[in-house]
Jmol script that loads the backbone (N, CA, C; Angstrom):
load data "model"
ATOM      1  N   MET A   1     -86.095  57.153  67.973  1.00  0.00           N
ATOM      2  CA  MET A   1     -86.361  58.109  69.330  1.00  0.00           C
ATOM      3  C   MET A   1     -85.188  56.833  70.902  1.00  0.00           C
ATOM      4  N   GLN A   2     -85.018  56.964  71.620  1.00  0.00           N
ATOM      5  CA  GLN A   2     -84.494  55.502  72.732  1.00  0.00           C
ATOM      6  C   GLN A   2     -85.103  56.202  74.666  1.00  0.00           C
ATOM      7  N   THR A   3     -85.822  54.962  74.337  1.00  0.00           N
ATOM      8  CA  THR A   3     -86.529  55.441  76.284  1.00  0.00           C
ATOM      9  C   THR A   3     -85.189  56.008  77.201  1.00  0.00           C
ATOM     10  N   SER A   4     -84.975  57.731  77.423  1.00  0.00           N
ATOM     11  CA  SER A   4     -84.389  57.887  78.400  1.00  0.00           C
ATOM     12  C   SER A   4     -83.940  57.029  80.001  1.00  0.00           C
ATOM     13  N   ILE A   5     -82.639  57.181  79.582  1.00  0.00           N
ATOM     14  CA  ILE A   5     -82.677  57.028  81.477  1.00  0.00           C
ATOM     15  C   ILE A   5     -82.824  57.098  82.332  1.00  0.00           C
ATOM     16  N   SER A   6     -83.340  57.919  82.526  1.00  0.00           N
ATOM     17  CA  SER A   6     -84.114  59.172  83.411  1.00  0.00           C
ATOM     18  C   SER A   6     -85.622  58.909  83.804  1.00  0.00           C
ATOM     19  N   ALA A   7     -85.996  58.484  81.756  1.00  0.00           N
ATOM     20  CA  ALA A   7     -87.517  57.689  82.032  1.00  0.00           C
ATOM     21  C   ALA A   7     -87.122  56.810  82.844  1.00  0.00           C
ATOM     22  N   ILE A   8     -86.135  56.029  82.407  1.00  0.00           N
ATOM     23  CA  ILE A   8     -86.532  54.455  83.036  1.00  0.00           C
ATOM     24  C   ILE A   8     -86.394  54.750  84.565  1.00  0.00           C
ATOM     25  N   LYS A   9     -85.784  55.449  84.985  1.00  0.00           N
ATOM     26  CA  LYS A   9     -84.745  55.074  86.175  1.00  0.00           C
ATOM     27  C   LYS A   9     -86.148  56.311  87.287  1.00  0.00           C
ATOM     28  N   ARG A  10     -86.805  57.860  86.413  1.00  0.00           N
ATOM     29  CA  ARG A  10     -88.105  57.185  87.447  1.00  0.00           C
ATOM     30  C   ARG A  10     -89.115  56.346  88.154  1.00  0.00           C
ATOM     31  N   LEU A  11     -88.809  56.246  86.511  1.00  0.00           N
ATOM     32  CA  LEU A  11     -90.269  54.443  85.933  1.00  0.00           C
ATOM     33  C   LEU A  11     -90.525  53.871  87.163  1.00  0.00           C
ATOM     34  N   THR A  12     -88.944  53.164  87.620  1.00  0.00           N
ATOM     35  CA  THR A  12     -88.423  52.347  88.266  1.00  0.00           C
ATOM     36  C   THR A  12     -88.263  52.817  89.454  1.00  0.00           C
ATOM     37  N   GLU A  13     -88.927  54.452  90.443  1.00  0.00           N
ATOM     38  CA  GLU A  13     -88.528  54.371  91.244  1.00  0.00           C
ATOM     39  C   GLU A  13     -90.275  54.796  92.247  1.00  0.00           C
ATOM     40  N   ASN A  14     -90.838  55.074  91.277  1.00  0.00           N
ATOM     41  CA  ASN A  14     -92.307  54.961  90.578  1.00  0.00           C
ATOM     42  C   ASN A  14     -92.600  54.002  91.940  1.00  0.00           C
ATOM     43  N   ILE A  15     -92.327  52.298  90.823  1.00  0.00           N
ATOM     44  CA  ILE A  15     -92.375  51.354  91.048  1.00  0.00           C
ATOM     45  C   ILE A  15     -92.705  51.268  92.916  1.00  0.00           C
ATOM     46  N   VAL A  16     -91.385  51.124  93.033  1.00  0.00           N
ATOM     47  CA  VAL A  16     -90.700  50.894  94.484  1.00  0.00           C
ATOM     48  C   VAL A  16     -91.567  51.757  95.311  1.00  0.00           C
ATOM     49  N   ARG A  17     -91.207  53.004  95.231  1.00  0.00           N
ATOM     50  CA  ARG A  17     -92.950  53.902  96.729  1.00  0.00           C
ATOM     51  C   ARG A  17     -93.523  53.693  96.743  1.00  0.00           C
ATOM     52  N   LEU A  18     -94.078  52.487  94.861  1.00  0.00           N
ATOM     53  CA  LEU A  18     -96.062  52.270  95.505  1.00  0.00           C
ATOM     54  C   LEU A  18     -95.945  51.133  95.217  1.00  0.00           C
ATOM     55  N   VAL A  19     -94.920  50.525  95.060  1.00  0.00           N
ATOM     56  CA  VAL A  19     -95.466  48.703  96.031  1.00  0.00           C
ATOM     57  C   VAL A  19     -93.432  47.799  95.863  1.00  0.00           C
ATOM     58  N   GLY A  20     -93.345  48.754  96.639  1.00  0.00           N
ATOM     59  CA  GLY A  20     -91.826  47.593  96.562  1.00  0.00           C
ATOM     60  C   GLY A  20     -91.397  46.223  96.412  1.00  0.00           C
ATOM     61  N   PRO A  21     -91.225  46.679  95.580  1.00  0.00           N
ATOM     62  CA  PRO A  21     -90.697  44.650  94.703  1.00  0.00           C
ATOM     63  C   PRO A  21     -88.965  44.050  95.343  1.00  0.00           C
ATOM     64  N   LEU A  22     -89.243  42.683  95.180  1.00  0.00           N
ATOM     65  CA  LEU A  22     -87.690  42.039  95.337  1.00  0.00           C
ATOM     66  C   LEU A  22     -87.363  43.149  94.064  1.00  0.00           C
ATOM     67  N   ARG A  23     -86.965  42.434  93.124  1.00  0.00           N
ATOM     68  CA  ARG A  23     -86.216  42.724  91.962  1.00  0.00           C
ATOM     69  C   ARG A  23     -87.086  43.979  90.690  1.00  0.00           C
ATOM     70  N   ILE A  24     -86.546  44.851  89.944  1.00  0.00           N
ATOM     71  CA  ILE A  24     -87.206  45.123  88.826  1.00  0.00           C
ATOM     72  C   ILE A  24     -86.010  44.911  87.835  1.00  0.00           C
ATOM     73  N   ILE A  25     -86.718  44.282  86.529  1.00  0.00           N
ATOM     74  CA  ILE A  25     -85.976  43.588  85.923  1.00  0.00           C
ATOM     75  C   ILE A  25     -86.296  44.199  83.983  1.00  0.00           C
ATOM     76  N   LEU A  26     -85.265  44.675  83.826  1.00  0.00           N
ATOM     77  CA  LEU A  26     -85.892  45.311  82.669  1.00  0.00           C
ATOM     78  C   LEU A  26     -85.502  44.575  80.970  1.00  0.00           C
ATOM     79  N   PHE A  27     -86.616  44.279  80.228  1.00  0.00           N
ATOM     80  CA  PHE A  27     -86.575  43.717  79.137  1.00  0.00           C
ATOM     81  C   PHE A  27     -86.901  44.226  78.073  1.00  0.00           C
ATOM     82  N   GLY A  28     -87.068  43.347  77.564  1.00  0.00           N
ATOM     83  CA  GLY A  28     -87.010  44.234  74.956  1.00  0.00           C
ATOM     84  C   GLY A  28     -86.468  44.104  74.316  1.00  0.00           C
ATOM     85  N   SER A  29     -86.650  44.836  74.053  1.00  0.00           N
ATOM     86  CA  SER A  29     -86.564  46.280  73.204  1.00  0.00           C
ATOM     87  C   SER A  29     -84.858  47.894  73.809  1.00  0.00           C
ATOM     88  N   THR A  30     -85.758  47.775  74.924  1.00  0.00           N
ATOM     89  CA  THR A  30     -85.187  48.559  75.319  1.00  0.00           C
ATOM     90  C   THR A  30     -83.797  48.051  76.291  1.00  0.00           C
ATOM     91  N   ALA A  31     -83.906  47.508  76.399  1.00  0.00           N
ATOM     92  CA  ALA A  31     -82.342  45.972  77.518  1.00  0.00           C
ATOM     93  C   ALA A  31     -81.605  45.751  76.792  1.00  0.00           C
ATOM     94  N   ARG A  32     -81.970  45.103  75.599  1.00  0.00           N
ATOM     95  CA  ARG A  32     -80.888  44.710  74.201  1.00  0.00           C
ATOM     96  C   ARG A  32     -80.703  45.538  73.893  1.00  0.00           C
ATOM     97  N   GLY A  33     -80.736  47.062  73.823  1.00  0.00           N
ATOM     98  CA  GLY A  33     -80.995  48.596  73.343  1.00  0.00           C
ATOM     99  C   GLY A  33     -80.714  48.466  71.917  1.00  0.00           C
ATOM    100  N   GLU A  34     -82.072  48.234  71.230  1.00  0.00           N
ATOM    101  CA  GLU A  34     -83.078  48.259  69.730  1.00  0.00           C
ATOM    102  C   GLU A  34     -84.436  49.335  70.016  1.00  0.00           C
ATOM    103  N   SER A  35     -84.297  50.191  71.402  1.00  0.00           N
ATOM    104  CA  SER A  35     -85.094  50.037  70.940  1.00  0.00           C
ATOM    105  C   SER A  35     -85.295  51.385  69.695  1.00  0.00           C
ATOM    106  N   ASP A  36     -86.838  52.499  69.652  1.00  0.00           N
ATOM    107  CA  ASP A  36     -87.006  52.737  68.444  1.00  0.00           C
ATOM    108  C   ASP A  36     -87.838  53.847  69.495  1.00  0.00           C
ATOM    109  N   ALA A  37     -88.415  54.787  68.196  1.00  0.00           N
ATOM    110  CA  ALA A  37     -90.143  55.833  68.764  1.00  0.00           C
ATOM    111  C   ALA A  37     -91.545  55.537  69.121  1.00  0.00           C
ATOM    112  N   GLU A  38     -91.233  53.907  68.948  1.00  0.00           N
ATOM    113  CA  GLU A  38     -92.789  52.518  68.671  1.00  0.00           C
ATOM    114  C   GLU A  38     -92.639  51.864  70.255  1.00  0.00           C
ATOM    115  N   SER A  39     -91.067  51.521  70.392  1.00  0.00           N
ATOM    116  CA  SER A  39     -90.837  50.752  71.383  1.00  0.00           C
ATOM    117  C   SER A  39     -91.144  51.030  73.232  1.00  0.00           C
ATOM    118  N   ASP A  40     -91.242  50.503  73.978  1.00  0.00           N
ATOM    119  CA  ASP A  40     -92.348  50.462  75.008  1.00  0.00           C
ATOM    120  C   ASP A  40     -90.798  49.767  75.983  1.00  0.00           C
ATOM    121  N   VAL A  41     -91.629  50.555  77.418  1.00  0.00           N
ATOM    122  CA  VAL A  41     -90.405  49.525  78.197  1.00  0.00           C
ATOM    123  C   VAL A  41     -91.220  48.386  78.942  1.00  0.00           C
ATOM    124  N   ASP A  42     -90.028  47.486  78.447  1.00  0.00           N
ATOM    125  CA  ASP A  42     -91.078  46.148  79.520  1.00  0.00           C
ATOM    126  C   ASP A  42     -90.446  46.021  80.482  1.00  0.00           C
ATOM    127  N   LEU A  43     -90.879  45.804  82.039  1.00  0.00           N
ATOM    128  CA  LEU A  43     -90.680  45.152  83.469  1.00  0.00           C
ATOM    129  C   LEU A  43     -90.551  44.214  83.633  1.00  0.00           C
ATOM    130  N   LEU A  44     -89.906  42.537  84.122  1.00  0.00           N
ATOM    131  CA  LEU A  44     -90.041  42.862  85.170  1.00  0.00           C
ATOM    132  C   LEU A  44     -89.928  43.041  87.284  1.00  0.00           C
ATOM    133  N   ILE A  45     -91.698  42.752  87.341  1.00  0.00           N
ATOM    134  CA  ILE A  45     -91.879  43.537  89.513  1.00  0.00           C
ATOM    135  C   ILE A  45     -91.809  42.251  89.588  1.00  0.00           C
ATOM    136  N   VAL A  46     -90.405  41.609  90.187  1.00  0.00           N
ATOM    137  CA  VAL A  46     -91.026  40.706  91.212  1.00  0.00           C
ATOM    138  C   VAL A  46     -90.771  41.159  92.628  1.00  0.00           C
ATOM    139  N   MET A  47     -92.232  40.309  92.910  1.00  0.00           N
ATOM    140  CA  MET A  47     -92.364  41.229  94.602  1.00  0.00           C
ATOM    141  C   MET A  47     -92.543  39.595  95.027  1.00  0.00           C
ATOM    142  N   PRO A  48     -92.561  39.690  96.484  1.00  0.00           N
ATOM    143  CA  PRO A  48     -92.666  39.258  97.698  1.00  0.00           C
ATOM    144  C   PRO A  48     -93.702  38.258  97.448  1.00  0.00           C
ATOM    145  N   GLU A  49     -94.197  36.256  98.005  1.00  0.00           N
ATOM    146  CA  GLU A  49     -94.345  35.383  97.671  1.00  0.00           C
ATOM    147  C   GLU A  49     -95.764  35.867  98.807  1.00  0.00           C
ATOM    148  N   GLY A  50     -96.832  35.485  98.240  1.00  0.00           N
ATOM    149  CA  GLY A  50     -97.696  35.373  98.636  1.00  0.00           C
ATOM    150  C   GLY A  50     -98.872  37.266  97.048  1.00  0.00           C
ATOM    151  N   ALA A  51     -97.512  38.077  96.804  1.00  0.00           N
ATOM    152  CA  ALA A  51     -98.107  39.100  96.261  1.00  0.00           C
ATOM    153  C   ALA A  51     -99.669  38.549  95.040  1.00  0.00           C
ATOM    154  N   HIS A  52    -100.869  38.819  94.928  1.00  0.00           N
ATOM    155  CA  HIS A  52    -101.421  38.579  94.156  1.00  0.00           C
ATOM    156  C   HIS A  52    -100.909  40.113  92.847  1.00  0.00           C
ATOM    157  N   ARG A  53    -100.143  39.241  91.683  1.00  0.00           N
ATOM    158  CA  ARG A  53     -99.141  39.406  90.179  1.00  0.00           C
ATOM    159  C   ARG A  53    -100.931  40.314  89.871  1.00  0.00           C
ATOM    160  N   ARG A  54    -101.803  40.024  90.223  1.00  0.00           N
ATOM    161  CA  ARG A  54    -102.617  40.599  88.772  1.00  0.00           C
ATOM    162  C   ARG A  54    -103.789  41.760  89.508  1.00  0.00           C
ATOM    163  N   HIS A  55    -103.163  41.627  90.243  1.00  0.00           N
ATOM    164  CA  HIS A  55    -104.233  43.369  91.402  1.00  0.00           C
ATOM    165  C   HIS A  55    -103.080  44.139  91.277  1.00  0.00           C
ATOM    166  N   THR A  56    -101.472  43.365  91.376  1.00  0.00           N
ATOM    167  CA  THR A  56    -100.713  44.261  91.107  1.00  0.00           C
ATOM    168  C   THR A  56    -100.974  45.152  90.430  1.00  0.00           C
ATOM    169  N   ALA A  57    -100.604  44.383  89.198  1.00  0.00           N
ATOM    170  CA  ALA A  57    -100.245  44.997  87.474  1.00  0.00           C
ATOM    171  C   ALA A  57    -100.662  45.866  87.549  1.00  0.00           C
ATOM    172  N   GLN A  58    -102.198  45.978  87.639  1.00  0.00           N
ATOM    173  CA  GLN A  58    -103.512  47.092  87.779  1.00  0.00           C
ATOM    174  C   GLN A  58    -103.685  47.970  88.611  1.00  0.00           C
ATOM    175  N   PHE A  59    -103.007  47.614  90.108  1.00  0.00           N
ATOM    176  CA  PHE A  59    -102.559  48.499  90.402  1.00  0.00           C
ATOM    177  C   PHE A  59    -101.334  49.846  90.166  1.00  0.00           C
ATOM    178  N   LEU A  60    -100.677  49.381  88.901  1.00  0.00           N
ATOM    179  CA  LEU A  60     -99.046  49.554  88.673  1.00  0.00           C
ATOM    180  C   LEU A  60     -99.938  50.302  87.093  1.00  0.00           C
ATOM    181  N   TYR A  61    -100.932  49.913  87.094  1.00  0.00           N
ATOM    182  CA  TYR A  61    -101.264  50.469  85.576  1.00  0.00           C
ATOM    183  C   TYR A  61    -102.233  52.050  85.622  1.00  0.00           C
ATOM    184  N   ARG A  62    -102.362  51.591  86.953  1.00  0.00           N
ATOM    185  CA  ARG A  62    -103.110  52.745  87.183  1.00  0.00           C
ATOM    186  C   ARG A  62    -103.007  53.762  87.341  1.00  0.00           C
ATOM    187  N   GLU A  63    -101.412  53.870  88.567  1.00  0.00           N
ATOM    188  CA  GLU A  63    -100.993  54.387  89.659  1.00  0.00           C
ATOM    189  C   GLU A  63    -100.270  55.837  88.527  1.00  0.00           C
ATOM    190  N   ILE A  64     -99.355  55.144  87.601  1.00  0.00           N
ATOM    191  CA  ILE A  64     -98.611  55.508  87.071  1.00  0.00           C
ATOM    192  C   ILE A  64     -98.994  55.824  85.791  1.00  0.00           C
ATOM    193  N   ARG A  65    -100.608  55.892  85.254  1.00  0.00           N
ATOM    194  CA  ARG A  65    -100.813  55.718  83.980  1.00  0.00           C
ATOM    195  C   ARG A  65    -100.171  57.530  83.084  1.00  0.00           C
ATOM    196  N   GLY A  66     -99.479  57.502  82.550  1.00  0.00           N
ATOM    197  CA  GLY A  66     -99.439  59.154  81.492  1.00  0.00           C
ATOM    198  C   GLY A  66     -97.312  59.098  82.585  1.00  0.00           C
ATOM    199  N   ALA A  67     -97.035  58.044  82.900  1.00  0.00           N
ATOM    200  CA  ALA A  67     -96.027  58.625  83.131  1.00  0.00           C
ATOM    201  C   ALA A  67     -94.681  59.052  82.142  1.00  0.00           C
ATOM    202  N   GLY A  68     -94.792  59.142  81.439  1.00  0.00           N
ATOM    203  CA  GLY A  68     -94.226  59.874  79.660  1.00  0.00           C
ATOM    204  C   GLY A  68     -93.872  59.703  79.724  1.00  0.00           C
ATOM    205  N   VAL A  69     -93.860  57.907  79.803  1.00  0.00           N
ATOM    206  CA  VAL A  69     -92.863  56.562  78.661  1.00  0.00           C
ATOM    207  C   VAL A  69     -93.896  54.913  78.716  1.00  0.00           C
ATOM    208  N   PRO A  70     -94.217  55.068  77.391  1.00  0.00           N
ATOM    209  CA  PRO A  70     -94.779  53.888  76.809  1.00  0.00           C
ATOM    210  C   PRO A  70     -94.370  53.048  77.758  1.00  0.00           C
ATOM    211  N   PHE A  71     -95.621  51.844  79.088  1.00  0.00           N
ATOM    212  CA  PHE A  71     -94.584  50.626  79.330  1.00  0.00           C
ATOM    213  C   PHE A  71     -95.173  49.370  79.635  1.00  0.00           C
ATOM    214  N   ASP A  72     -95.203  48.286  79.359  1.00  0.00           N
ATOM    215  CA  ASP A  72     -95.721  46.783  79.820  1.00  0.00           C
ATOM    216  C   ASP A  72     -94.889  46.321  81.194  1.00  0.00           C
ATOM    217  N   LEU A  73     -95.673  46.402  81.814  1.00  0.00           N
ATOM    218  CA  LEU A  73     -95.222  44.764  82.993  1.00  0.00           C
ATOM    219  C   LEU A  73     -95.675  43.945  83.542  1.00  0.00           C
ATOM    220  N   ILE A  74     -94.942  42.772  83.817  1.00  0.00           N
ATOM    221  CA  ILE A  74     -95.449  41.261  83.931  1.00  0.00           C
ATOM    222  C   ILE A  74     -95.731  41.358  85.293  1.00  0.00           C
ATOM    223  N   VAL A  75     -96.169  40.407  86.513  1.00  0.00           N
ATOM    224  CA  VAL A  75     -95.635  40.487  88.020  1.00  0.00           C
ATOM    225  C   VAL A  75     -95.788  39.337  88.053  1.00  0.00           C
ATOM    226  N   ALA A  76     -94.604  38.664  89.063  1.00  0.00           N
ATOM    227  CA  ALA A  76     -94.647  37.203  89.220  1.00  0.00           C
ATOM    228  C   ALA A  76     -93.470  37.930  90.818  1.00  0.00           C
ATOM    229  N   VAL A  77     -93.589  36.061  91.283  1.00  0.00           N
ATOM    230  CA  VAL A  77     -92.627  36.452  91.751  1.00  0.00           C
ATOM    231  C   VAL A  77     -91.539  35.306  92.308  1.00  0.00           C
ATOM    232  N   PRO A  78     -90.807  34.978  92.884  1.00  0.00           N
ATOM    233  CA  PRO A  78     -89.514  34.318  93.231  1.00  0.00           C
ATOM    234  C   PRO A  78     -90.384  32.870  92.505  1.00  0.00           C
ATOM    235  N   SER A  79     -90.824  32.452  92.485  1.00  0.00           N
ATOM    236  CA  SER A  79     -91.161  31.188  92.880  1.00  0.00           C
ATOM    237  C   SER A  79     -91.728  30.699  90.952  1.00  0.00           C
ATOM    238  N   ASP A  80     -92.425  32.125  90.556  1.00  0.00           N
ATOM    239  CA  ASP A  80     -92.380  31.709  89.311  1.00  0.00           C
ATOM    240  C   ASP A  80     -91.573  31.679  88.667  1.00  0.00           C
ATOM    241  N   LEU A  81     -90.447  31.913  89.006  1.00  0.00           N
ATOM    242  CA  LEU A  81     -89.167  32.151  87.448  1.00  0.00           C
ATOM    243  C   LEU A  81     -88.931  30.790  88.024  1.00  0.00           C
ATOM    244  N   GLU A  82     -88.412  30.845  89.558  1.00  0.00           N
ATOM    245  CA  GLU A  82     -88.199  28.877  89.728  1.00  0.00           C
ATOM    246  C   GLU A  82     -88.333  27.862  88.423  1.00  0.00           C
ATOM    247  N   LYS A  83     -90.082  28.336  88.946  1.00  0.00           N
ATOM    248  CA  LYS A  83     -91.436  27.235  88.577  1.00  0.00           C
ATOM    249  C   LYS A  83     -90.833  27.482  86.928  1.00  0.00           C
ATOM    250  N   TYR A  84     -90.360  27.809  86.091  1.00  0.00           N
ATOM    251  CA  TYR A  84     -90.856  28.331  84.737  1.00  0.00           C
ATOM    252  C   TYR A  84     -89.421  29.002  84.239  1.00  0.00           C
ATOM    253  N   ARG A  85     -88.312  28.339  84.717  1.00  0.00           N
ATOM    254  CA  ARG A  85     -87.091  29.477  83.967  1.00  0.00           C
ATOM    255  C   ARG A  85     -86.636  29.036  82.558  1.00  0.00           C
ATOM    256  N   ASP A  86     -87.521  27.036  82.748  1.00  0.00           N
ATOM    257  CA  ASP A  86     -86.191  26.552  81.535  1.00  0.00           C
ATOM    258  C   ASP A  86     -87.680  26.512  80.596  1.00  0.00           C
ATOM    259  N   ASN A  87     -88.898  27.047  80.468  1.00  0.00           N
ATOM    260  CA  ASN A  87     -89.927  26.913  79.678  1.00  0.00           C
ATOM    261  C   ASN A  87     -89.981  28.132  78.524  1.00  0.00           C
ATOM    262  N   PRO A  88     -89.288  26.895  77.423  1.00  0.00           N
ATOM    263  CA  PRO A  88     -88.732  28.068  76.595  1.00  0.00           C
ATOM    264  C   PRO A  88     -90.004  28.305  76.172  1.00  0.00           C
ATOM    265  N   GLY A  89     -91.525  28.042  75.918  1.00  0.00           N
ATOM    266  CA  GLY A  89     -93.250  28.500  76.101  1.00  0.00           C
ATOM    267  C   GLY A  89     -92.901  29.875  76.336  1.00  0.00           C
ATOM    268  N   LEU A  90     -92.604  30.422  77.586  1.00  0.00           N
ATOM    269  CA  LEU A  90     -92.859  30.867  78.458  1.00  0.00           C
ATOM    270  C   LEU A  90     -91.902  32.458  77.722  1.00  0.00           C
ATOM    271  N   ILE A  91     -92.545  33.613  79.007  1.00  0.00           N
ATOM    272  CA  ILE A  91     -91.481  34.779  78.983  1.00  0.00           C
ATOM    273  C   ILE A  91     -90.167  34.501  79.981  1.00  0.00           C
ATOM    274  N   TYR A  92     -89.820  34.281  80.769  1.00  0.00           N
ATOM    275  CA  TYR A  92     -90.033  33.608  81.869  1.00  0.00           C
ATOM    276  C   TYR A  92     -88.376  33.743  81.454  1.00  0.00           C
ATOM    277  N   LYS A  93     -88.551  32.358  79.940  1.00  0.00           N
ATOM    278  CA  LYS A  93     -87.216  32.108  80.440  1.00  0.00           C
ATOM    279  C   LYS A  93     -85.801  33.253  79.409  1.00  0.00           C
ATOM    280  N   ALA A  94     -87.527  34.210  78.504  1.00  0.00           N
ATOM    281  CA  ALA A  94     -86.027  34.984  78.515  1.00  0.00           C
ATOM    282  C   ALA A  94     -85.907  36.044  79.045  1.00  0.00           C
ATOM    283  N   ILE A  95     -87.034  35.748  79.832  1.00  0.00           N
ATOM    284  CA  ILE A  95     -86.067  37.235  80.302  1.00  0.00           C
ATOM    285  C   ILE A  95     -85.259  37.535  80.832  1.00  0.00           C
ATOM    286  N   ILE A  96     -85.330  36.015  82.162  1.00  0.00           N
ATOM    287  CA  ILE A  96     -84.029  35.315  82.666  1.00  0.00           C
ATOM    288  C   ILE A  96     -82.624  35.242  81.376  1.00  0.00           C
ATOM    289  N   GLU A  97     -82.639  35.228  80.448  1.00  0.00           N
ATOM    290  CA  GLU A  97     -81.553  35.429  79.685  1.00  0.00           C
ATOM    291  C   GLU A  97     -81.342  36.231  79.340  1.00  0.00           C
ATOM    292  N   GLU A  98     -82.092  37.358  78.948  1.00  0.00           N
ATOM    293  CA  GLU A  98     -81.688  38.523  78.181  1.00  0.00           C
ATOM    294  C   GLU A  98     -82.104  39.850  79.007  1.00  0.00           C
ATOM    295  N   GLY A  99     -83.056  40.094  79.935  1.00  0.00           N
ATOM    296  CA  GLY A  99     -82.702  40.877  81.106  1.00  0.00           C
ATOM    297  C   GLY A  99     -82.158  41.271  82.038  1.00  0.00           C
ATOM    298  N   ARG A 100     -82.103  43.339  82.115  1.00  0.00           N
ATOM    299  CA  ARG A 100     -81.104  43.081  83.113  1.00  0.00           C
ATOM    300  C   ARG A 100     -81.690  44.313  84.331  1.00  0.00           C
ATOM    301  N   GLU A 101     -81.686  42.812  85.312  1.00  0.00           N
ATOM    302  CA  GLU A 101     -80.949  44.062  86.584  1.00  0.00           C
ATOM    303  C   GLU A 101     -81.270  44.959  86.993  1.00  0.00           C
ATOM    304  N   ILE A 102     -82.343  45.973  87.006  1.00  0.00           N
ATOM    305  CA  ILE A 102     -82.486  47.632  87.854  1.00  0.00           C
ATOM    306  C   ILE A 102     -82.404  47.914  88.625  1.00  0.00           C
ATOM    307  N   TYR A 103     -83.020  46.753  89.678  1.00  0.00           N
ATOM    308  CA  TYR A 103     -83.633  47.024  90.653  1.00  0.00           C
ATOM    309  C   TYR A 103     -83.230  45.707  91.423  1.00  0.00           C
ATOM    310  N   ALA A 104     -82.728  45.791  92.839  1.00  0.00           N
ATOM    311  CA  ALA A 104     -83.090  44.665  93.505  1.00  0.00           C
ATOM    312  C   ALA A 104     -83.494  45.618  95.751  1.00  0.00           C
ATOM    313  N   ARG A 105     -83.984  45.021  96.183  1.00  0.00           N
ATOM    314  CA  ARG A 105     -84.112  45.242  97.015  1.00  0.00           C
ATOM    315  C   ARG A 105     -82.672  44.980  98.094  1.00  0.00           C
ATOM    316  N   ALA A 106     -82.288  45.612  99.526  1.00  0.00           N
ATOM    317  CA  ALA A 106     -81.707  45.456 100.093  1.00  0.00           C
ATOM    318  C   ALA A 106     -82.208  44.194 100.823  1.00  0.00           C
ATOM    319  N   LYS A 107     -80.637  43.766 100.588  1.00  0.00           N
ATOM    320  CA  LYS A 107     -80.978  42.503 101.707  1.00  0.00           C
ATOM    321  C   LYS A 107     -81.325  42.640 103.395  1.00  0.00           C
ATOM    322  N   THR A 108     -81.955  42.657 103.909  1.00  0.00           N
ATOM    323  CA  THR A 108     -82.281  42.970 105.603  1.00  0.00           C
ATOM    324  C   THR A 108     -81.838  41.915 106.167  1.00  0.00           C
TER     325      THR A 108
END
end "model"
wireframe off; spacefill off
backbone 0.3
color backbone group
């Protein structure tokens, strides 16, 4: 069974409400349309520069526990993506190449 679009939307809405990210990028099997009953939802949460990555991830895991969909998060800031975007040994390269942006904060 594939993860439903509505479950991903609810998860995204919760993340936006809780931490106000710049972007959320869906990656992995769900982004490729290859998810099954064992799949989780992989999300890259891009926060503003200066955000504490580990604390943000811990907070989100704690607050969204029991969301009804298994998920895994990576929290980064824009400079992480720039710095590591071409490093094949890190996940950022694959996320940038195959991920799907599912949320972007409106520019003001």
